[in-house]
TORGUVEX-50230 format. One record per residue (C-alpha): residue in three letters; chain; x, y, z. Coordinates in pm, whole numbers. Layout:
// TORGUVEX-50230
code: ALA; unit: A; east: X; north: Y; up: Z
...
// end
This chain:
// TORGUVEX-50230
code: MET; unit: A; east: 314; north: 14468; up: -430
code: PRO; unit: A; east: 527; north: 14536; up: -733
code: SER; unit: A; east: 778; north: 14819; up: -705
code: ASN; unit: A; east: 872; north: 15041; up: -1008
code: VAL; unit: A; east: 1182; north: 14842; up: -1034
code: GLN; unit: A; east: 976; north: 14517; up: -1078
code: VAL; unit: A; east: 739; north: 14706; up: -1332
code: THR; unit: A; east: 1031; north: 14809; up: -1538
code: SER; unit: A; east: 1170; north: 14475; up: -1519
code: TRP; unit: A; east: 866; north: 14321; up: -1669
code: LEU; unit: A; east: 865; north: 14570; up: -1949
code: LEU; unit: A; east: 1220; north: 14538; up: -2039
code: MET; unit: A; east: 1153; north: 14154; up: -2071
code: VAL; unit: A; east: 867; north: 14207; up: -2320
code: LEU; unit: A; east: 1071; north: 14443; up: -2513
code: ALA; unit: A; east: 1375; north: 14234; up: -2518
code: ALA; unit: A; east: 1147; north: 13937; up: -2642
code: VAL; unit: A; east: 1004; north: 14128; up: -2908
code: THR; unit: A; east: 1346; north: 14270; up: -3009
code: LEU; unit: A; east: 1507; north: 13937; up: -3027
code: ALA; unit: A; east: 1245; north: 13768; up: -3210
code: PRO; unit: A; east: 1365; north: 13842; up: -3559
code: SER; unit: A; east: 1675; north: 13617; up: -3504
code: PHE; unit: A; east: 1410; north: 13327; up: -3464
code: ALA; unit: A; east: 1204; north: 13453; up: -3774
code: GLN; unit: A; east: 1249; north: 13468; up: -4167
code: THR; unit: A; east: 1144; north: 13750; up: -4339
code: ARG; unit: A; east: 893; north: 13679; up: -4635
code: SER; unit: A; east: 986; north: 13790; up: -4973
code: ALA; unit: A; east: 839; north: 14114; up: -5108
code: ALA; unit: A; east: 664; north: 13913; up: -5383
code: GLY; unit: A; east: 477; north: 13682; up: -5140
code: LYS; unit: A; east: 356; north: 13960; up: -4915
code: GLN; unit: A; east: 2; north: 14040; up: -4936
code: GLN; unit: A; east: -211; north: 14329; up: -4770
code: ALA; unit: A; east: -312; north: 14216; up: -4414
code: PRO; unit: A; east: -668; north: 14270; up: -4322
code: PRO; unit: A; east: -788; north: 14498; up: -4035
code: GLU; unit: A; east: -819; north: 14349; up: -3705
code: LEU; unit: A; east: -1020; north: 14395; up: -3384
code: ALA; unit: A; east: -908; north: 14277; up: -3066
code: LEU; unit: A; east: -1139; north: 14226; up: -2764
code: THR; unit: A; east: -935; north: 14176; up: -2434
code: TYR; unit: A; east: -957; north: 14161; up: -2078
code: SER; unit: A; east: -731; north: 14433; up: -1918
code: TYR; unit: A; east: -543; north: 14419; up: -1576
code: LEU; unit: A; east: -366; north: 14740; up: -1454
code: ARG; unit: A; east: -148; north: 14791; up: -1174
code: SER; unit: A; east: -118; north: 15148; up: -1043
code: ASN; unit: A; east: 55; north: 15353; up: -792
code: VAL; unit: A; east: -94; north: 15569; up: -535
code: PRO; unit: A; east: 55; north: 15936; up: -495
code: ALA; unit: A; east: 419; north: 15949; up: -439
code: ASP; unit: A; east: 379; north: 16060; up: -64
code: GLY; unit: A; east: 140; north: 15767; up: -1
code: CYS; unit: A; east: 209; north: 15390; up: 13
code: GLY; unit: A; east: 90; north: 15087; up: -168
code: CYS; unit: A; east: -63; north: 14995; up: -524
code: PHE; unit: A; east: -414; north: 14896; up: -619
code: SER; unit: A; east: -528; north: 14722; up: -927
code: LEU; unit: A; east: -791; north: 14798; up: -1187
code: ASN; unit: A; east: -979; north: 14549; up: -1389
code: GLY; unit: A; east: -1197; north: 14602; up: -1727
code: GLY; unit: A; east: -1142; north: 14549; up: -2095
code: SER; unit: A; east: -1008; north: 14694; up: -2408
code: ALA; unit: A; east: -1110; north: 14712; up: -2782
code: THR; unit: A; east: -817; north: 14767; up: -3023
code: LEU; unit: A; east: -867; north: 14839; up: -3401
code: THR; unit: A; east: -555; north: 14789; up: -3618
code: LEU; unit: A; east: -530; north: 14922; up: -4002
code: PRO; unit: A; east: -234; north: 14793; up: -4186
code: VAL; unit: A; east: -19; north: 15043; up: -4382
code: ARG; unit: A; east: -20; north: 14882; up: -4712
code: SER; unit: A; east: 182; north: 14537; up: -4727
code: SER; unit: A; east: 431; north: 14667; up: -4456
code: ALA; unit: A; east: 464; north: 14523; up: -4108
code: PHE; unit: A; east: 330; north: 14858; up: -3972
code: ALA; unit: A; east: -18; north: 14934; up: -3879
code: ILE; unit: A; east: -218; north: 15217; up: -3726
code: ALA; unit: A; east: -381; north: 15128; up: -3406
code: GLY; unit: A; east: -655; north: 15296; up: -3210
code: GLU; unit: A; east: -745; north: 15154; up: -2856
code: VAL; unit: A; east: -1004; north: 15230; up: -2596
code: THR; unit: A; east: -958; north: 15091; up: -2224
code: SER; unit: A; east: -1204; north: 15089; up: -1959
code: THR; unit: A; east: -1123; north: 14985; up: -1607
code: THR; unit: A; east: -1259; north: 15006; up: -1263
code: VAL; unit: A; east: -1171; north: 14939; up: -894
code: SER; unit: A; east: -1332; north: 14989; up: -545
code: GLY; unit: A; east: -1201; north: 14976; up: -204
code: ILE; unit: A; east: -881; north: 15184; up: -242
code: SER; unit: A; east: -732; north: 15280; up: 101
code: ALA; unit: A; east: -904; north: 15292; up: 432
code: ASN; unit: A; east: -1166; north: 15539; up: 276
code: ARG; unit: A; east: -1290; north: 15283; up: 42
code: TYR; unit: A; east: -1268; north: 15509; up: -248
code: ASP; unit: A; east: -1363; north: 15380; up: -586
code: LEU; unit: A; east: -1211; north: 15478; up: -932
code: ALA; unit: A; east: -1294; north: 15431; up: -1315
code: ILE; unit: A; east: -1051; north: 15494; up: -1583
code: ILE; unit: A; east: -1134; north: 15519; up: -1956
code: ALA; unit: A; east: -829; north: 15587; up: -2206
code: TYR; unit: A; east: -855; north: 15656; up: -2540
code: SER; unit: A; east: -520; north: 15619; up: -2759
code: ALA; unit: A; east: -381; north: 15581; up: -3103
code: GLY; unit: A; east: -32; north: 15521; up: -3268
code: VAL; unit: A; east: 176; north: 15273; up: -3463
code: ARG; unit: A; east: 233; north: 14913; up: -3428
code: TYR; unit: A; east: 489; north: 14698; up: -3582
code: SER; unit: A; east: 446; north: 14333; up: -3624
code: LEU; unit: A; east: 756; north: 14111; up: -3664
code: PRO; unit: A; east: 761; north: 13874; up: -3977
code: MET; unit: A; east: 761; north: 13535; up: -3860
code: ARG; unit: A; east: 846; north: 13205; up: -4058
code: SER; unit: A; east: 541; north: 13045; up: -3903
code: ALA; unit: A; east: 197; north: 13230; up: -3968
code: LEU; unit: A; east: 77; north: 13089; up: -3629
code: TRP; unit: A; east: 290; north: 13336; up: -3411
code: ARG; unit: A; east: 286; north: 13693; up: -3443
code: PRO; unit: A; east: 479; north: 13938; up: -3199
code: PHE; unit: A; east: 426; north: 14304; up: -3220
code: GLY; unit: A; east: 540; north: 14615; up: -3044
code: GLN; unit: A; east: 349; north: 14950; up: -3027
code: VAL; unit: A; east: 345; north: 15299; up: -2919
code: LEU; unit: A; east: 4; north: 15493; up: -2835
code: VAL; unit: A; east: -66; north: 15817; up: -2723
code: GLY; unit: A; east: -401; north: 15998; up: -2631
code: ILE; unit: A; east: -607; north: 16090; up: -2334
code: ALA; unit: A; east: -743; north: 15943; up: -2022
code: HIS; unit: A; east: -1065; north: 16014; up: -1829
code: SER; unit: A; east: -1106; north: 15931; up: -1470
code: GLY; unit: A; east: -1407; north: 15938; up: -1221
code: GLY; unit: A; east: -1534; north: 15778; up: -897
code: SER; unit: A; east: -1516; north: 15884; up: -538
code: LEU; unit: A; east: -1114; north: 15904; up: -524
code: ILE; unit: A; east: -1119; north: 16161; up: -815
code: HIS; unit: A; east: -1412; north: 16362; up: -651
code: ALA; unit: A; east: -1212; north: 16366; up: -317
code: HIS; unit: A; east: -915; north: 16523; up: -494
code: LEU; unit: A; east: -1100; north: 16787; up: -682
code: GLY; unit: A; east: -1280; north: 16915; up: -377
code: GLY; unit: A; east: -1618; north: 16712; up: -410
code: SER; unit: A; east: -1657; north: 16816; up: -797
code: ILE; unit: A; east: -1925; north: 16579; up: -962
code: TYR; unit: A; east: -1706; north: 16612; up: -1278
code: GLY; unit: A; east: -1388; north: 16361; up: -1351
code: ALA; unit: A; east: -1072; north: 16468; up: -1464
code: ASN; unit: A; east: -871; north: 16427; up: -1810
code: ALA; unit: A; east: -517; north: 16358; up: -1846
code: PHE; unit: A; east: -238; north: 16268; up: -2097
code: ALA; unit: A; east: -182; north: 15883; up: -2147
code: GLY; unit: A; east: 93; north: 15723; up: -2326
code: SER; unit: A; east: 188; north: 15375; up: -2347
code: ILE; unit: A; east: 464; north: 15151; up: -2491
code: GLY; unit: A; east: 474; north: 14766; up: -2490
code: GLY; unit: A; east: 417; north: 14474; up: -2699
code: GLY; unit: A; east: 254; north: 14136; up: -2719
code: LEU; unit: A; east: 212; north: 13794; up: -2888
code: ASP; unit: A; east: -69; north: 13647; up: -3074
code: LEU; unit: A; east: -143; north: 13285; up: -3168
code: ARG; unit: A; east: -353; north: 13215; up: -3481
code: ILE; unit: A; east: -593; north: 12927; up: -3416
code: ARG; unit: A; east: -822; north: 12971; up: -3721
code: HIS; unit: A; east: -807; north: 13169; up: -4039
code: ARG; unit: A; east: -1000; north: 13477; up: -3896
code: LEU; unit: A; east: -948; north: 13427; up: -3533
code: SER; unit: A; east: -623; north: 13457; up: -3312
code: VAL; unit: A; east: -561; north: 13451; up: -2927
code: ARG; unit: A; east: -384; north: 13724; up: -2766
code: LEU; unit: A; east: -173; north: 13525; up: -2542
code: ILE; unit: A; east: -43; north: 13836; up: -2377
code: GLN; unit: A; east: -5; north: 14213; up: -2431
code: ALA; unit: A; east: 204; north: 14409; up: -2173
code: GLU; unit: A; east: 261; north: 14774; up: -2168
code: TYR; unit: A; east: 390; north: 15074; up: -1952
code: LEU; unit: A; east: 113; north: 15313; up: -1928
code: ALA; unit: A; east: 182; north: 15666; up: -1797
code: THR; unit: A; east: -93; north: 15907; up: -1704
code: THR; unit: A; east: -79; north: 16274; up: -1556
code: PHE; unit: A; east: -363; north: 16280; up: -1351
code: ASN; unit: A; east: -364; north: 16558; up: -1063
code: ASN; unit: A; east: -296; north: 16357; up: -743
code: ASN; unit: A; east: -204; north: 16666; up: -525
code: SER; unit: A; east: 156; north: 16535; up: -523
code: ASN; unit: A; east: 370; north: 16460; up: -847
code: ASN; unit: A; east: 63; north: 16438; up: -1094
code: HIS; unit: A; east: 237; north: 16109; up: -1229
code: GLN; unit: A; east: 101; north: 15762; up: -1256
code: ASN; unit: A; east: 320; north: 15451; up: -1351
code: ILE; unit: A; east: 72; north: 15183; up: -1465
code: LEU; unit: A; east: 156; north: 14827; up: -1563
code: LYS; unit: A; east: -106; north: 14713; up: -1834
code: ILE; unit: A; east: -150; north: 14337; up: -1911
code: ASP; unit: A; east: -409; north: 14218; up: -2165
code: THR; unit: A; east: -521; north: 13877; up: -2292
code: GLY; unit: A; east: -825; north: 13800; up: -2522
code: ILE; unit: A; east: -926; north: 13729; up: -2894
code: VAL; unit: A; east: -841; north: 13905; up: -3230
code: LEU; unit: A; east: -1093; north: 13895; up: -3512
// end
Protein backbone atom coordinates (compact mmCIF):
# COMPACT_ATOMS: atom_id res chain seq x y z
CA MET A 1 0.00 0.00 0.00
CA PRO A 2 1.41 3.40 -0.97
CA SER A 3 2.67 5.66 1.79
CA ASN A 4 2.40 9.44 1.83
CA VAL A 5 6.00 9.53 0.57
CA GLN A 6 5.08 7.40 -2.44
CA VAL A 7 2.03 9.54 -3.18
CA THR A 8 4.15 12.68 -2.96
CA SER A 9 6.76 11.14 -5.26
CA TRP A 10 4.13 10.37 -7.91
CA LEU A 11 2.81 13.92 -7.77
CA LEU A 12 6.30 15.42 -7.98
CA MET A 13 7.04 13.31 -11.07
CA VAL A 14 3.86 14.52 -12.79
CA LEU A 15 4.57 18.13 -11.90
CA ALA A 16 8.18 17.79 -13.06
CA ALA A 17 7.04 16.37 -16.40
CA VAL A 18 4.57 19.21 -16.87
CA THR A 19 7.19 21.79 -15.85
CA LEU A 20 9.95 20.44 -18.10
CA ALA A 21 7.75 19.94 -21.15
CA PRO A 22 8.30 23.48 -22.51
CA SER A 23 11.96 22.67 -23.12
CA PHE A 24 10.75 20.16 -25.72
CA ALA A 25 8.11 22.44 -27.18
CA GLN A 26 8.03 25.53 -29.34
CA THR A 27 5.57 28.29 -28.62
CA ARG A 28 3.30 29.16 -31.50
CA SER A 29 3.40 32.73 -32.76
CA ALA A 30 0.63 35.01 -31.56
CA ALA A 31 -0.55 35.47 -35.15
CA GLY A 32 -1.05 31.75 -35.59
CA LYS A 33 -3.11 31.26 -32.44
CA GLN A 34 -6.82 30.61 -32.66
CA GLN A 35 -9.52 30.44 -30.04
CA ALA A 36 -9.57 26.90 -28.67
CA PRO A 37 -13.04 25.31 -28.40
CA PRO A 38 -14.62 24.21 -25.09
CA GLU A 39 -13.87 20.61 -24.13
CA LEU A 40 -15.70 17.88 -22.28
CA ALA A 41 -13.65 15.05 -20.77
CA LEU A 42 -15.29 11.81 -19.60
CA THR A 43 -12.88 9.70 -17.59
CA TYR A 44 -12.57 6.68 -15.34
CA SER A 45 -11.36 7.81 -11.90
CA TYR A 46 -9.28 5.85 -9.40
CA LEU A 47 -8.77 7.26 -5.90
CA ARG A 48 -6.39 5.96 -3.25
CA SER A 49 -7.22 7.36 0.18
CA ASN A 50 -5.93 7.00 3.71
CA VAL A 51 -7.84 5.92 6.79
CA PRO A 52 -7.80 8.12 9.93
CA ALA A 53 -4.34 8.89 11.27
CA ASP A 54 -4.72 6.48 14.19
CA GLY A 55 -5.80 3.61 11.91
CA CYS A 56 -3.80 1.55 9.48
CA GLY A 57 -3.93 0.86 5.77
CA CYS A 58 -5.53 2.59 2.78
CA PHE A 59 -8.42 1.84 0.46
CA SER A 60 -9.31 2.47 -3.17
CA LEU A 61 -12.39 4.05 -4.72
CA ASN A 62 -13.53 3.68 -8.33
CA GLY A 63 -15.85 5.80 -10.41
CA GLY A 64 -15.84 8.51 -13.03
CA SER A 65 -15.36 12.20 -13.70
CA ALA A 66 -16.77 14.77 -16.09
CA THR A 67 -14.66 17.88 -16.74
CA LEU A 68 -15.68 20.93 -18.76
CA THR A 69 -13.00 23.45 -19.78
CA LEU A 70 -13.69 26.88 -21.25
CA PRO A 71 -10.63 28.56 -22.83
CA VAL A 72 -9.79 32.14 -21.87
CA ARG A 73 -9.59 33.91 -25.24
CA SER A 74 -6.59 32.70 -27.26
CA SER A 75 -4.36 32.09 -24.24
CA ALA A 76 -3.13 28.78 -22.87
CA PHE A 77 -5.35 29.24 -19.81
CA ALA A 78 -8.85 27.85 -19.32
CA ILE A 79 -11.51 27.75 -16.65
CA ALA A 80 -12.15 24.15 -15.59
CA GLY A 81 -15.11 22.65 -13.76
CA GLU A 82 -15.16 19.04 -12.63
CA VAL A 83 -17.54 16.55 -11.01
CA THR A 84 -16.12 13.27 -9.69
CA SER A 85 -18.16 10.40 -8.25
CA THR A 86 -16.51 7.32 -6.70
CA THR A 87 -17.51 4.43 -4.42
CA VAL A 88 -15.96 1.59 -2.45
CA SER A 89 -17.27 -1.23 -0.25
CA GLY A 90 -15.69 -3.59 2.25
CA ILE A 91 -13.59 -1.03 4.14
CA SER A 92 -11.99 -2.52 7.29
CA ALA A 93 -13.27 -5.51 9.24
CA ASN A 94 -16.65 -3.83 9.60
CA ARG A 95 -17.12 -3.92 5.78
CA TYR A 96 -18.10 -0.28 5.57
CA ASP A 97 -19.05 1.29 2.24
CA LEU A 98 -18.31 4.84 1.15
CA ALA A 99 -19.34 7.15 -1.69
CA ILE A 100 -17.64 10.48 -2.44
CA ILE A 101 -18.81 13.12 -4.89
CA ALA A 102 -16.57 16.15 -5.44
CA TYR A 103 -17.54 19.38 -7.18
CA SER A 104 -14.65 21.69 -8.01
CA ALA A 105 -13.55 24.48 -10.32
CA GLY A 106 -10.36 26.36 -11.04
CA VAL A 107 -7.70 27.20 -13.58
CA ARG A 108 -5.96 24.98 -16.14
CA TYR A 109 -2.81 25.78 -18.12
CA SER A 110 -2.10 23.84 -21.33
CA LEU A 111 1.50 23.94 -22.49
CA PRO A 112 1.98 25.02 -26.13
CA MET A 113 3.62 22.17 -28.03
CA ARG A 114 5.28 21.94 -31.44
CA SER A 115 3.05 19.00 -32.31
CA ALA A 116 -0.72 19.43 -32.08
CA LEU A 117 -1.03 15.74 -31.21
CA TRP A 118 0.27 16.11 -27.65
CA ARG A 119 -1.08 18.43 -24.99
CA PRO A 120 0.25 18.36 -21.42
CA PHE A 121 -1.59 20.46 -18.85
CA GLY A 122 -1.56 21.41 -15.20
CA GLN A 123 -4.45 22.60 -13.06
CA VAL A 124 -5.53 23.75 -9.62
CA LEU A 125 -9.13 23.16 -8.50
CA VAL A 126 -11.05 23.92 -5.31
CA GLY A 127 -14.57 23.09 -4.25
CA ILE A 128 -16.64 20.88 -1.98
CA ALA A 129 -16.97 17.14 -1.52
CA HIS A 130 -19.96 15.18 -0.27
CA SER A 131 -19.67 11.74 1.28
CA GLY A 132 -22.18 9.09 2.24
CA GLY A 133 -22.41 5.42 3.12
CA SER A 134 -22.14 3.29 6.24
CA LEU A 135 -18.62 4.53 7.04
CA ILE A 136 -19.87 8.12 7.30
CA HIS A 137 -23.02 7.13 9.17
CA ALA A 138 -20.94 5.27 11.75
CA HIS A 139 -18.75 8.34 12.35
CA LEU A 140 -21.80 10.63 12.58
CA GLY A 141 -23.53 8.50 15.21
CA GLY A 142 -25.99 6.79 12.87
CA SER A 143 -27.13 9.92 11.03
CA ILE A 144 -28.85 9.15 7.73
CA TYR A 145 -27.24 12.24 6.21
CA GLY A 146 -23.83 12.47 4.62
CA ALA A 147 -21.07 14.95 5.28
CA ASN A 148 -19.69 17.90 3.35
CA ALA A 149 -16.09 19.09 3.35
CA PHE A 150 -13.57 21.25 1.54
CA ALA A 151 -11.86 19.64 -1.47
CA GLY A 152 -8.79 20.95 -3.28
CA SER A 153 -6.59 19.35 -5.92
CA ILE A 154 -3.41 20.07 -7.85
CA GLY A 155 -1.87 18.04 -10.65
CA GLY A 156 -1.75 17.57 -14.38
CA GLY A 157 -2.14 15.23 -17.29
CA LEU A 158 -1.41 14.43 -20.91
CA ASP A 159 -3.86 14.26 -23.84
CA LEU A 160 -3.23 12.65 -27.22
CA ARG A 161 -5.30 13.88 -30.16
CA ILE A 162 -6.47 11.02 -32.40
CA ARG A 163 -9.04 12.93 -34.49
CA HIS A 164 -10.01 16.53 -35.09
CA ARG A 165 -12.53 16.57 -32.24
CA LEU A 166 -11.47 13.55 -30.24
CA SER A 167 -8.53 13.07 -27.87
CA VAL A 168 -7.52 10.39 -25.41
CA ARG A 169 -6.58 11.42 -21.89
CA LEU A 170 -3.66 9.07 -21.43
CA ILE A 171 -3.24 10.00 -17.78
CA GLN A 172 -4.24 12.64 -15.29
CA ALA A 173 -2.71 12.46 -11.82
CA GLU A 174 -3.57 14.76 -8.94
CA TYR A 175 -3.18 15.21 -5.22
CA LEU A 176 -6.67 15.65 -3.76
CA ALA A 177 -7.08 16.87 -0.18
CA THR A 178 -10.39 16.70 1.72
CA THR A 179 -11.37 17.64 5.26
CA PHE A 180 -14.03 15.11 6.24
CA ASN A 181 -14.55 14.51 9.95
CA ASN A 182 -12.79 11.23 10.80
CA ASN A 183 -12.69 11.64 14.59
CA SER A 184 -8.93 12.16 14.35
CA ASN A 185 -7.15 14.79 12.24
CA ASN A 186 -10.06 15.50 9.84
CA HIS A 187 -7.76 15.40 6.82
CA GLN A 188 -7.48 12.95 3.93
CA ASN A 189 -4.61 12.69 1.44
CA ILE A 190 -5.89 11.18 -1.81
CA LEU A 191 -4.12 10.18 -5.00
CA LYS A 192 -6.48 10.64 -7.96
CA ILE A 193 -5.72 9.08 -11.35
CA ASP A 194 -7.95 9.47 -14.43
CA THR A 195 -7.98 8.18 -17.99
CA GLY A 196 -10.62 8.52 -20.69
CA ILE A 197 -11.73 10.56 -23.70
CA VAL A 198 -11.89 14.29 -24.47
CA LEU A 199 -14.55 15.68 -26.81
